[in-house]
mmCIF file of the C-alpha atoms, coordinates in Angstrom:
data_MODEL
# 
_entry.id   MODEL 
# 
loop_
_atom_site.group_PDB 
_atom_site.id 
_atom_site.type_symbol 
_atom_site.label_atom_id 
_atom_site.label_alt_id 
_atom_site.label_comp_id 
_atom_site.label_asym_id 
_atom_site.label_entity_id 
_atom_site.label_seq_id 
_atom_site.pdbx_PDB_ins_code 
_atom_site.Cartn_x 
_atom_site.Cartn_y 
_atom_site.Cartn_z 
_atom_site.occupancy 
_atom_site.B_iso_or_equiv 
_atom_site.pdbx_formal_charge 
_atom_site.auth_seq_id 
_atom_site.auth_comp_id 
_atom_site.auth_asym_id 
_atom_site.auth_atom_id 
_atom_site.pdbx_PDB_model_num 
ATOM 1   C CA . UNK A 1 1   ? 16.164 42.541 48.293 1.00 0.00 ? 1   UNK A CA 1 
ATOM 2   C CA . UNK A 1 2   ? 14.545 39.222 48.428 1.00 0.00 ? 2   UNK A CA 1 
ATOM 3   C CA . UNK A 1 3   ? 15.096 37.396 51.778 1.00 0.00 ? 3   UNK A CA 1 
ATOM 4   C CA . UNK A 1 4   ? 14.888 33.806 50.498 1.00 0.00 ? 4   UNK A CA 1 
ATOM 5   C CA . UNK A 1 5   ? 17.825 31.514 51.389 1.00 0.00 ? 5   UNK A CA 1 
ATOM 6   C CA . UNK A 1 6   ? 19.233 28.921 48.904 1.00 0.00 ? 6   UNK A CA 1 
ATOM 7   C CA . UNK A 1 7   ? 21.115 30.548 46.464 1.00 0.00 ? 7   UNK A CA 1 
ATOM 8   C CA . UNK A 1 8   ? 20.264 32.413 43.115 1.00 0.00 ? 8   UNK A CA 1 
ATOM 9   C CA . UNK A 1 9   ? 17.933 29.512 41.834 1.00 0.00 ? 9   UNK A CA 1 
ATOM 10  C CA . UNK A 1 10  ? 15.347 30.531 44.683 1.00 0.00 ? 10  UNK A CA 1 
ATOM 11  C CA . UNK A 1 11  ? 14.950 34.024 43.210 1.00 0.00 ? 11  UNK A CA 1 
ATOM 12  C CA . UNK A 1 12  ? 12.697 35.778 40.925 1.00 0.00 ? 12  UNK A CA 1 
ATOM 13  C CA . UNK A 1 13  ? 14.364 37.103 37.984 1.00 0.00 ? 13  UNK A CA 1 
ATOM 14  C CA . UNK A 1 14  ? 14.032 40.528 39.180 1.00 0.00 ? 14  UNK A CA 1 
ATOM 15  C CA . UNK A 1 15  ? 15.643 39.417 42.544 1.00 0.00 ? 15  UNK A CA 1 
ATOM 16  C CA . UNK A 1 16  ? 18.387 37.575 40.744 1.00 0.00 ? 16  UNK A CA 1 
ATOM 17  C CA . UNK A 1 17  ? 19.358 41.061 38.534 1.00 0.00 ? 17  UNK A CA 1 
ATOM 18  C CA . UNK A 1 18  ? 19.341 42.940 41.895 1.00 0.00 ? 18  UNK A CA 1 
ATOM 19  C CA . UNK A 1 19  ? 21.505 40.277 43.272 1.00 0.00 ? 19  UNK A CA 1 
ATOM 20  C CA . UNK A 1 20  ? 24.271 40.799 40.161 1.00 0.00 ? 20  UNK A CA 1 
ATOM 21  C CA . UNK A 1 21  ? 24.162 44.668 41.237 1.00 0.00 ? 21  UNK A CA 1 
ATOM 22  C CA . UNK A 1 22  ? 25.633 44.247 44.647 1.00 0.00 ? 22  UNK A CA 1 
ATOM 23  C CA . UNK A 1 23  ? 22.543 43.651 46.577 1.00 0.00 ? 23  UNK A CA 1 
ATOM 24  C CA . UNK A 1 24  ? 23.772 40.528 47.993 1.00 0.00 ? 24  UNK A CA 1 
ATOM 25  C CA . UNK A 1 25  ? 25.949 42.420 50.523 1.00 0.00 ? 25  UNK A CA 1 
ATOM 26  C CA . UNK A 1 26  ? 28.769 44.576 51.416 1.00 0.00 ? 26  UNK A CA 1 
ATOM 27  C CA . UNK A 1 27  ? 31.992 45.080 53.631 1.00 0.00 ? 27  UNK A CA 1 
ATOM 28  C CA . UNK A 1 28  ? 33.933 47.993 54.700 1.00 0.00 ? 28  UNK A CA 1 
ATOM 29  C CA . UNK A 1 29  ? 37.770 47.393 54.494 1.00 0.00 ? 29  UNK A CA 1 
ATOM 30  C CA . UNK A 1 30  ? 40.121 50.276 56.047 1.00 0.00 ? 30  UNK A CA 1 
ATOM 31  C CA . UNK A 1 31  ? 42.656 47.831 57.087 1.00 0.00 ? 31  UNK A CA 1 
ATOM 32  C CA . UNK A 1 32  ? 46.210 47.593 55.177 1.00 0.00 ? 32  UNK A CA 1 
ATOM 33  C CA . UNK A 1 33  ? 46.730 43.820 53.970 1.00 0.00 ? 33  UNK A CA 1 
ATOM 34  C CA . UNK A 1 34  ? 43.126 42.560 55.305 1.00 0.00 ? 34  UNK A CA 1 
ATOM 35  C CA . UNK A 1 35  ? 42.124 40.387 52.286 1.00 0.00 ? 35  UNK A CA 1 
ATOM 36  C CA . UNK A 1 36  ? 38.296 40.143 51.757 1.00 0.00 ? 36  UNK A CA 1 
ATOM 37  C CA . UNK A 1 37  ? 37.233 37.199 49.703 1.00 0.00 ? 37  UNK A CA 1 
ATOM 38  C CA . UNK A 1 38  ? 33.449 36.405 49.269 1.00 0.00 ? 38  UNK A CA 1 
ATOM 39  C CA . UNK A 1 39  ? 32.199 32.980 50.227 1.00 0.00 ? 39  UNK A CA 1 
ATOM 40  C CA . UNK A 1 40  ? 29.345 33.400 47.848 1.00 0.00 ? 40  UNK A CA 1 
ATOM 41  C CA . UNK A 1 41  ? 29.679 35.598 44.674 1.00 0.00 ? 41  UNK A CA 1 
ATOM 42  C CA . UNK A 1 42  ? 32.047 38.086 43.814 1.00 0.00 ? 42  UNK A CA 1 
ATOM 43  C CA . UNK A 1 43  ? 32.706 41.719 44.380 1.00 0.00 ? 43  UNK A CA 1 
ATOM 44  C CA . UNK A 1 44  ? 31.068 43.493 41.700 1.00 0.00 ? 44  UNK A CA 1 
ATOM 45  C CA . UNK A 1 45  ? 31.618 47.252 42.666 1.00 0.00 ? 45  UNK A CA 1 
ATOM 46  C CA . UNK A 1 46  ? 33.732 49.057 44.938 1.00 0.00 ? 46  UNK A CA 1 
ATOM 47  C CA . UNK A 1 47  ? 33.466 52.479 46.414 1.00 0.00 ? 47  UNK A CA 1 
ATOM 48  C CA . UNK A 1 48  ? 36.290 54.330 47.834 1.00 0.00 ? 48  UNK A CA 1 
ATOM 49  C CA . UNK A 1 49  ? 35.773 56.467 51.061 1.00 0.00 ? 49  UNK A CA 1 
ATOM 50  C CA . UNK A 1 50  ? 39.321 57.144 52.236 1.00 0.00 ? 50  UNK A CA 1 
ATOM 51  C CA . UNK A 1 51  ? 40.238 60.893 52.458 1.00 0.00 ? 51  UNK A CA 1 
ATOM 52  C CA . UNK A 1 52  ? 43.509 60.809 50.494 1.00 0.00 ? 52  UNK A CA 1 
ATOM 53  C CA . UNK A 1 53  ? 42.449 58.379 48.226 1.00 0.00 ? 53  UNK A CA 1 
ATOM 54  C CA . UNK A 1 54  ? 42.678 54.345 48.234 1.00 0.00 ? 54  UNK A CA 1 
ATOM 55  C CA . UNK A 1 55  ? 45.252 51.880 46.860 1.00 0.00 ? 55  UNK A CA 1 
ATOM 56  C CA . UNK A 1 56  ? 45.155 48.146 46.445 1.00 0.00 ? 56  UNK A CA 1 
ATOM 57  C CA . UNK A 1 57  ? 47.364 45.606 47.562 1.00 0.00 ? 57  UNK A CA 1 
ATOM 58  C CA . UNK A 1 58  ? 45.027 42.933 46.218 1.00 0.00 ? 58  UNK A CA 1 
ATOM 59  C CA . UNK A 1 59  ? 42.426 43.398 43.146 1.00 0.00 ? 59  UNK A CA 1 
ATOM 60  C CA . UNK A 1 60  ? 42.053 39.739 41.879 1.00 0.00 ? 60  UNK A CA 1 
ATOM 61  C CA . UNK A 1 61  ? 39.778 39.984 38.577 1.00 0.00 ? 61  UNK A CA 1 
ATOM 62  C CA . UNK A 1 62  ? 37.359 36.762 38.150 1.00 0.00 ? 62  UNK A CA 1 
ATOM 63  C CA . UNK A 1 63  ? 38.506 37.213 34.497 1.00 0.00 ? 63  UNK A CA 1 
ATOM 64  C CA . UNK A 1 64  ? 41.717 39.235 34.201 1.00 0.00 ? 64  UNK A CA 1 
ATOM 65  C CA . UNK A 1 65  ? 41.365 39.467 30.227 1.00 0.00 ? 65  UNK A CA 1 
ATOM 66  C CA . UNK A 1 66  ? 37.890 41.149 31.313 1.00 0.00 ? 66  UNK A CA 1 
ATOM 67  C CA . UNK A 1 67  ? 38.338 43.426 34.371 1.00 0.00 ? 67  UNK A CA 1 
ATOM 68  C CA . UNK A 1 68  ? 40.784 45.861 35.505 1.00 0.00 ? 68  UNK A CA 1 
ATOM 69  C CA . UNK A 1 69  ? 43.258 44.137 38.049 1.00 0.00 ? 69  UNK A CA 1 
ATOM 70  C CA . UNK A 1 70  ? 47.035 44.390 39.446 1.00 0.00 ? 70  UNK A CA 1 
ATOM 71  C CA . UNK A 1 71  ? 48.318 41.947 36.738 1.00 0.00 ? 71  UNK A CA 1 
ATOM 72  C CA . UNK A 1 72  ? 46.909 42.933 33.484 1.00 0.00 ? 72  UNK A CA 1 
ATOM 73  C CA . UNK A 1 73  ? 45.417 45.978 31.770 1.00 0.00 ? 73  UNK A CA 1 
ATOM 74  C CA . UNK A 1 74  ? 41.698 44.560 31.710 1.00 0.00 ? 74  UNK A CA 1 
ATOM 75  C CA . UNK A 1 75  ? 39.313 44.253 28.989 1.00 0.00 ? 75  UNK A CA 1 
ATOM 76  C CA . UNK A 1 76  ? 41.744 42.250 26.164 1.00 0.00 ? 76  UNK A CA 1 
ATOM 77  C CA . UNK A 1 77  ? 44.797 43.603 28.056 1.00 0.00 ? 77  UNK A CA 1 
ATOM 78  C CA . UNK A 1 78  ? 44.267 46.783 26.138 1.00 0.00 ? 78  UNK A CA 1 
ATOM 79  C CA . UNK A 1 79  ? 44.310 49.200 28.939 1.00 0.00 ? 79  UNK A CA 1 
ATOM 80  C CA . UNK A 1 80  ? 47.341 50.039 31.592 1.00 0.00 ? 80  UNK A CA 1 
ATOM 81  C CA . UNK A 1 81  ? 47.951 47.370 34.472 1.00 0.00 ? 81  UNK A CA 1 
ATOM 82  C CA . UNK A 1 82  ? 46.972 48.853 38.058 1.00 0.00 ? 82  UNK A CA 1 
ATOM 83  C CA . UNK A 1 83  ? 50.063 49.146 40.299 1.00 0.00 ? 83  UNK A CA 1 
ATOM 84  C CA . UNK A 1 84  ? 49.664 49.094 44.013 1.00 0.00 ? 84  UNK A CA 1 
ATOM 85  C CA . UNK A 1 85  ? 50.722 52.661 44.453 1.00 0.00 ? 85  UNK A CA 1 
ATOM 86  C CA . UNK A 1 86  ? 47.962 53.755 41.925 1.00 0.00 ? 86  UNK A CA 1 
ATOM 87  C CA . UNK A 1 87  ? 45.488 55.739 43.856 1.00 0.00 ? 87  UNK A CA 1 
ATOM 88  C CA . UNK A 1 88  ? 41.838 56.033 43.395 1.00 0.00 ? 88  UNK A CA 1 
ATOM 89  C CA . UNK A 1 89  ? 40.172 59.509 44.801 1.00 0.00 ? 89  UNK A CA 1 
ATOM 90  C CA . UNK A 1 90  ? 37.178 59.270 47.527 1.00 0.00 ? 90  UNK A CA 1 
ATOM 91  C CA . UNK A 1 91  ? 34.060 59.140 46.086 1.00 0.00 ? 91  UNK A CA 1 
ATOM 92  C CA . UNK A 1 92  ? 35.235 57.004 43.036 1.00 0.00 ? 92  UNK A CA 1 
ATOM 93  C CA . UNK A 1 93  ? 33.174 53.790 42.205 1.00 0.00 ? 93  UNK A CA 1 
ATOM 94  C CA . UNK A 1 94  ? 34.556 51.196 39.967 1.00 0.00 ? 94  UNK A CA 1 
ATOM 95  C CA . UNK A 1 95  ? 32.589 48.244 38.393 1.00 0.00 ? 95  UNK A CA 1 
ATOM 96  C CA . UNK A 1 96  ? 33.590 44.695 37.554 1.00 0.00 ? 96  UNK A CA 1 
ATOM 97  C CA . UNK A 1 97  ? 33.880 41.227 39.190 1.00 0.00 ? 97  UNK A CA 1 
ATOM 98  C CA . UNK A 1 98  ? 36.696 40.656 41.710 1.00 0.00 ? 98  UNK A CA 1 
ATOM 99  C CA . UNK A 1 99  ? 37.432 37.289 43.672 1.00 0.00 ? 99  UNK A CA 1 
ATOM 100 C CA . UNK A 1 100 ? 39.722 39.136 46.225 1.00 0.00 ? 100 UNK A CA 1 
ATOM 101 C CA . UNK A 1 101 ? 40.173 42.813 47.205 1.00 0.00 ? 101 UNK A CA 1 
ATOM 102 C CA . UNK A 1 102 ? 42.779 44.235 49.994 1.00 0.00 ? 102 UNK A CA 1 
ATOM 103 C CA . UNK A 1 103 ? 43.689 47.707 50.271 1.00 0.00 ? 103 UNK A CA 1 
ATOM 104 C CA . UNK A 1 104 ? 47.091 48.884 50.592 1.00 0.00 ? 104 UNK A CA 1 
ATOM 105 C CA . UNK A 1 105 ? 48.630 51.373 53.039 1.00 0.00 ? 105 UNK A CA 1 
ATOM 106 C CA . UNK A 1 106 ? 46.144 54.097 51.887 1.00 0.00 ? 106 UNK A CA 1 
ATOM 107 C CA . UNK A 1 107 ? 42.420 54.832 52.182 1.00 0.00 ? 107 UNK A CA 1 
ATOM 108 C CA . UNK A 1 108 ? 39.219 52.756 52.807 1.00 0.00 ? 108 UNK A CA 1 
ATOM 109 C CA . UNK A 1 109 ? 36.559 51.225 50.453 1.00 0.00 ? 109 UNK A CA 1 
ATOM 110 C CA . UNK A 1 110 ? 33.108 49.469 50.894 1.00 0.00 ? 110 UNK A CA 1 
ATOM 111 C CA . UNK A 1 111 ? 32.994 46.337 48.602 1.00 0.00 ? 111 UNK A CA 1 
ATOM 112 C CA . UNK A 1 112 ? 29.514 45.209 47.174 1.00 0.00 ? 112 UNK A CA 1 
ATOM 113 C CA . UNK A 1 113 ? 28.825 41.824 46.643 1.00 0.00 ? 113 UNK A CA 1 
ATOM 114 C CA . UNK A 1 114 ? 26.941 40.191 43.904 1.00 0.00 ? 114 UNK A CA 1 
# 
């Protein structure tokens, strides 16, 4: 990962591509209702690490017509809407673009920013 400052415009093409894959940073969530909203970029991947599974209080898609979330069925609204009681198993990683994430009562996760 490059260590340049000044945003993506100052990175090489390869460095910018790596940034979009979650190499900008990460955050660990294990507390109910703690809302994480990145100040630069979006969450591009979420890995569930809670033993009994992870459920979400907030999962706000950058574009709700493309990415799974708690209000629509994701891509072209063709899928099912995620409920805050849907539990994702430990070890699962989901990919998308989310502007805010918060876990519900179960589990923990690592959010990768891109």
